[in-house]
Biopython code that builds the backbone (N, CA, C, O; Angstrom):
import numpy as np
from Bio.PDB.StructureBuilder import StructureBuilder

atoms = [
    (1, "MET", "N", (61.440, 75.699, 84.334)),
    (1, "MET", "CA", (61.992, 74.829, 85.355)),
    (1, "MET", "C", (63.346, 75.386, 85.809)),
    (1, "MET", "O", (64.220, 75.633, 84.978)),
    (2, "PRO", "N", (63.527, 75.585, 87.118)),
    (2, "PRO", "CA", (64.790, 76.171, 87.595)),
    (2, "PRO", "C", (65.961, 75.204, 87.434)),
    (2, "PRO", "O", (65.812, 73.985, 87.523)),
    (3, "LYS", "N", (67.121, 75.791, 87.196)),
    (3, "LYS", "CA", (68.343, 74.991, 87.103)),
    (3, "LYS", "C", (68.967, 74.877, 88.484)),
    (3, "LYS", "O", (69.038, 75.853, 89.231)),
    (4, "PHE", "N", (69.409, 73.693, 88.806)),
    (4, "PHE", "CA", (70.076, 73.471, 90.081)),
    (4, "PHE", "C", (71.523, 73.085, 89.823)),
    (4, "PHE", "O", (71.819, 72.300, 88.921)),
    (5, "THR", "N", (72.402, 73.636, 90.610)),
    (5, "THR", "CA", (73.811, 73.292, 90.522)),
    (5, "THR", "C", (74.141, 72.367, 91.675)),
    (5, "THR", "O", (73.852, 72.664, 92.834)),
    (6, "LEU", "N", (74.745, 71.251, 91.341)),
    (6, "LEU", "CA", (75.153, 70.332, 92.401)),
    (6, "LEU", "C", (76.340, 70.923, 93.143)),
    (6, "LEU", "O", (77.280, 71.432, 92.532)),
    (7, "ILE", "N", (76.287, 70.849, 94.429)),
    (7, "ILE", "CA", (77.391, 71.329, 95.256)),
    (7, "ILE", "C", (78.286, 70.136, 95.542)),
    (7, "ILE", "O", (77.839, 69.117, 96.071)),
    (8, "LYS", "N", (79.538, 70.275, 95.190)),
    (8, "LYS", "CA", (80.484, 69.187, 95.405)),
    (8, "LYS", "C", (80.805, 69.087, 96.893)),
    (8, "LYS", "O", (81.161, 70.074, 97.537)),
    (9, "THR", "N", (80.673, 67.894, 97.414)),
    (9, "THR", "CA", (81.061, 67.657, 98.799)),
    (9, "THR", "C", (82.582, 67.558, 98.839)),
    (9, "THR", "O", (83.166, 66.782, 98.084)),
    (10, "PRO", "N", (83.227, 68.325, 99.701)),
    (10, "PRO", "CA", (84.688, 68.280, 99.725)),
    (10, "PRO", "C", (85.198, 66.920, 100.199)),
    (10, "PRO", "O", (84.673, 66.333, 101.145)),
    (11, "THR", "N", (86.213, 66.449, 99.528)),
    (11, "THR", "CA", (86.852, 65.199, 99.924)),
    (11, "THR", "C", (87.922, 65.510, 100.965)),
    (11, "THR", "O", (88.202, 66.672, 101.261)),
    (12, "GLU", "N", (88.505, 64.471, 101.504)),
    (12, "GLU", "CA", (89.600, 64.671, 102.458)),
    (12, "GLU", "C", (90.742, 65.433, 101.776)),
    (12, "GLU", "O", (91.410, 66.256, 102.402)),
    (13, "TYR", "N", (90.952, 65.151, 100.502)),
    (13, "TYR", "CA", (91.994, 65.841, 99.742)),
    (13, "TYR", "C", (91.690, 67.337, 99.627)),
    (13, "TYR", "O", (92.573, 68.170, 99.834)),
    (14, "ASP", "N", (90.441, 67.676, 99.296)),
    (14, "ASP", "CA", (90.048, 69.086, 99.204)),
    (14, "ASP", "C", (90.249, 69.801, 100.533)),
    (14, "ASP", "O", (90.743, 70.928, 100.577)),
    (15, "LEU", "N", (89.861, 69.135, 101.611)),
    (15, "LEU", "CA", (90.013, 69.733, 102.937)),
    (15, "LEU", "C", (91.484, 69.914, 103.287)),
    (15, "LEU", "O", (91.868, 70.927, 103.872)),
    (16, "ALA", "N", (92.301, 68.939, 102.931)),
    (16, "ALA", "CA", (93.733, 69.048, 103.207)),
    (16, "ALA", "C", (94.350, 70.199, 102.416)),
    (16, "ALA", "O", (95.210, 70.915, 102.931)),
    (17, "LEU", "N", (93.918, 70.379, 101.174)),
    (17, "LEU", "CA", (94.424, 71.511, 100.387)),
    (17, "LEU", "C", (94.034, 72.840, 101.020)),
    (17, "LEU", "O", (94.836, 73.773, 101.053)),
    (18, "ALA", "N", (92.817, 72.928, 101.517)),
    (18, "ALA", "CA", (92.376, 74.154, 102.183)),
    (18, "ALA", "C", (93.191, 74.397, 103.444)),
    (18, "ALA", "O", (93.565, 75.531, 103.742)),
    (19, "GLU", "N", (93.467, 73.324, 104.185)),
    (19, "GLU", "CA", (94.298, 73.464, 105.386)),
    (19, "GLU", "C", (95.699, 73.916, 105.002)),
    (19, "GLU", "O", (96.299, 74.735, 105.697)),
    (20, "ARG", "N", (96.222, 73.388, 103.901)),
    (20, "ARG", "CA", (97.565, 73.758, 103.446)),
    (20, "ARG", "C", (97.618, 75.254, 103.159)),
    (20, "ARG", "O", (98.566, 75.929, 103.560)),
    (21, "GLU", "N", (96.618, 75.771, 102.476)),
    (21, "GLU", "CA", (96.585, 77.198, 102.155)),
    (21, "GLU", "C", (96.468, 78.045, 103.417)),
    (21, "GLU", "O", (97.077, 79.111, 103.506)),
    (22, "ALA", "N", (95.697, 77.583, 104.382)),
    (22, "ALA", "CA", (95.503, 78.343, 105.614)),
    (22, "ALA", "C", (96.768, 78.353, 106.469)),
    (22, "ALA", "O", (97.012, 79.306, 107.209)),
    (23, "GLU", "N", (97.557, 77.310, 106.368)),
    (23, "GLU", "CA", (98.744, 77.175, 107.216)),
    (23, "GLU", "C", (100.046, 77.437, 106.457)),
    (23, "GLU", "O", (101.119, 77.074, 106.940)),
    (24, "ALA", "N", (99.972, 78.051, 105.293)),
    (24, "ALA", "CA", (101.136, 78.191, 104.417)),
    (24, "ALA", "C", (102.251, 79.048, 105.011)),
    (24, "ALA", "O", (103.402, 78.935, 104.587)),
    (25, "ASP", "N", (101.935, 79.897, 105.977)),
    (25, "ASP", "CA", (102.953, 80.821, 106.477)),
    (25, "ASP", "C", (103.911, 80.205, 107.492)),
    (25, "ASP", "O", (104.965, 80.785, 107.755)),
    (26, "HIS", "N", (103.587, 79.067, 108.063)),
    (26, "HIS", "CA", (104.516, 78.420, 108.989)),
    (26, "HIS", "C", (104.334, 76.912, 108.932)),
    (26, "HIS", "O", (103.269, 76.416, 108.566)),
    (27, "LEU", "N", (105.385, 76.190, 109.297)),
    (27, "LEU", "CA", (105.351, 74.733, 109.239)),
    (27, "LEU", "C", (105.483, 74.179, 110.654)),
    (27, "LEU", "O", (106.535, 74.294, 111.283)),
    (28, "ASP", "N", (104.415, 73.585, 111.139)),
    (28, "ASP", "CA", (104.433, 72.936, 112.440)),
    (28, "ASP", "C", (104.141, 71.453, 112.217)),
    (28, "ASP", "O", (103.908, 71.050, 111.078)),
    (29, "PRO", "N", (104.145, 70.633, 113.258)),
    (29, "PRO", "CA", (103.909, 69.195, 113.067)),
    (29, "PRO", "C", (102.577, 68.871, 112.390)),
    (29, "PRO", "O", (102.504, 67.945, 111.582)),
    (30, "VAL", "N", (101.541, 69.615, 112.707)),
    (30, "VAL", "CA", (100.237, 69.356, 112.089)),
    (30, "VAL", "C", (100.301, 69.657, 110.593)),
    (30, "VAL", "O", (99.800, 68.882, 109.779)),
    (31, "THR", "N", (100.908, 70.767, 110.239)),
    (31, "THR", "CA", (101.039, 71.129, 108.830)),
    (31, "THR", "C", (101.888, 70.101, 108.091)),
    (31, "THR", "O", (101.596, 69.761, 106.944)),
    (32, "ALA", "N", (102.919, 69.613, 108.734)),
    (32, "ALA", "CA", (103.759, 68.588, 108.112)),
    (32, "ALA", "C", (102.945, 67.328, 107.818)),
    (32, "ALA", "O", (103.130, 66.708, 106.771)),
    (33, "LEU", "N", (102.053, 66.944, 108.723)),
    (33, "LEU", "CA", (101.194, 65.780, 108.488)),
    (33, "LEU", "C", (100.223, 66.042, 107.343)),
    (33, "LEU", "O", (99.967, 65.158, 106.525)),
    (34, "ILE", "N", (99.687, 67.251, 107.287)),
    (34, "ILE", "CA", (98.783, 67.619, 106.192)),
    (34, "ILE", "C", (99.528, 67.521, 104.860)),
    (34, "ILE", "O", (99.010, 66.965, 103.892)),
    (35, "GLU", "N", (100.735, 68.060, 104.820)),
    (35, "GLU", "CA", (101.541, 68.002, 103.602)),
    (35, "GLU", "C", (101.800, 66.555, 103.192)),
    (35, "GLU", "O", (101.737, 66.221, 102.009)),
    (36, "ALA", "N", (102.088, 65.705, 104.160)),
    (36, "ALA", "CA", (102.340, 64.295, 103.860)),
    (36, "ALA", "C", (101.099, 63.639, 103.265)),
    (36, "ALA", "O", (101.202, 62.878, 102.302)),
    (37, "ARG", "N", (99.933, 63.925, 103.827)),
    (37, "ARG", "CA", (98.683, 63.356, 103.293)),
    (37, "ARG", "C", (98.465, 63.806, 101.855)),
    (37, "ARG", "O", (98.082, 63.005, 101.003)),
    (38, "ILE", "N", (98.707, 65.082, 101.585)),
    (38, "ILE", "CA", (98.531, 65.617, 100.234)),
    (38, "ILE", "C", (99.494, 64.930, 99.269)),
    (38, "ILE", "O", (99.105, 64.552, 98.164)),
    (39, "GLN", "N", (100.736, 64.771, 99.682)),
    (39, "GLN", "CA", (101.720, 64.141, 98.813)),
    (39, "GLN", "C", (101.349, 62.695, 98.507)),
    (39, "GLN", "O", (101.546, 62.235, 97.383)),
    (40, "VAL", "N", (100.816, 61.973, 99.490)),
    (40, "VAL", "CA", (100.391, 60.589, 99.267)),
    (40, "VAL", "C", (99.256, 60.540, 98.254)),
    (40, "VAL", "O", (99.274, 59.721, 97.334)),
    (41, "VAL", "N", (98.269, 61.416, 98.421)),
    (41, "VAL", "CA", (97.135, 61.438, 97.485)),
    (41, "VAL", "C", (97.614, 61.796, 96.085)),
    (41, "VAL", "O", (97.199, 61.166, 95.112)),
    (42, "GLU", "N", (98.479, 62.795, 95.970)),
    (42, "GLU", "CA", (98.980, 63.187, 94.655)),
    (42, "GLU", "C", (99.764, 62.052, 94.013)),
    (42, "GLU", "O", (99.647, 61.829, 92.809)),
    (43, "PHE", "N", (100.558, 61.334, 94.795)),
    (43, "PHE", "CA", (101.316, 60.202, 94.271)),
    (43, "PHE", "C", (100.375, 59.114, 93.781)),
    (43, "PHE", "O", (100.576, 58.550, 92.705)),
    (44, "ARG", "N", (99.353, 58.820, 94.566)),
    (44, "ARG", "CA", (98.393, 57.779, 94.169)),
    (44, "ARG", "C", (97.627, 58.171, 92.914)),
    (44, "ARG", "O", (97.263, 57.307, 92.116)),
    (45, "GLN", "N", (97.378, 59.461, 92.730)),
    (45, "GLN", "CA", (96.670, 59.907, 91.527)),
    (45, "GLN", "C", (97.555, 59.799, 90.289)),
    (45, "GLN", "O", (97.056, 59.539, 89.195)),
    (46, "THR", "N", (98.856, 59.995, 90.449)),
    (46, "THR", "CA", (99.758, 59.933, 89.300)),
    (46, "THR", "C", (100.288, 58.526, 89.058)),
    (46, "THR", "O", (100.736, 58.213, 87.955)),
    (47, "GLN", "N", (100.240, 57.675, 90.084)),
    (47, "GLN", "CA", (100.733, 56.300, 89.975)),
    (47, "GLN", "C", (99.641, 55.329, 90.417)),
    (47, "GLN", "O", (99.734, 54.771, 91.511)),
    (48, "PRO", "N", (98.607, 55.110, 89.599)),
    (48, "PRO", "CA", (97.471, 54.279, 90.033)),
    (48, "PRO", "C", (97.865, 52.860, 90.435)),
    (48, "PRO", "O", (97.222, 52.269, 91.302)),
    (49, "GLN", "N", (98.901, 52.307, 89.825)),
    (49, "GLN", "CA", (99.302, 50.945, 90.166)),
    (49, "GLN", "C", (99.915, 50.862, 91.562)),
    (49, "GLN", "O", (100.028, 49.768, 92.114)),
    (50, "ALA", "N", (100.312, 51.993, 92.143)),
    (50, "ALA", "CA", (100.915, 51.996, 93.479)),
    (50, "ALA", "C", (99.872, 52.066, 94.585)),
    (50, "ALA", "O", (100.198, 51.860, 95.754)),
    (51, "ALA", "N", (98.644, 52.351, 94.238)),
    (51, "ALA", "CA", (97.593, 52.533, 95.248)),
    (51, "ALA", "C", (97.166, 51.245, 95.893)),
    (51, "ALA", "O", (96.291, 51.249, 96.759)),
]
sb = StructureBuilder()
sb.init_structure("model")
sb.init_model(0)
sb.init_chain("A")
sb.init_seg("    ")
for serial, (resi, resn, name, xyz) in enumerate(atoms, 1):
    if name == "N":
        sb.init_residue(resn, " ", resi, " ")
    sb.init_atom(name, np.array(xyz, "f"), 0.0, 1.0, " ", f" {name:<3s}", serial, name[0])
structure = sb.get_structure()
């Protein structure tokens, strides 16, 4: 029986991280918004009571 690997569907957080890496060389308004979204998600992950 063949083994199947589940492919993880990227979350908004995963996509934002990918955008951050792609835009790392300069900071424009769009990148600033991406950074803000990432920071909010990271804060919510470390402070569950704040979510």
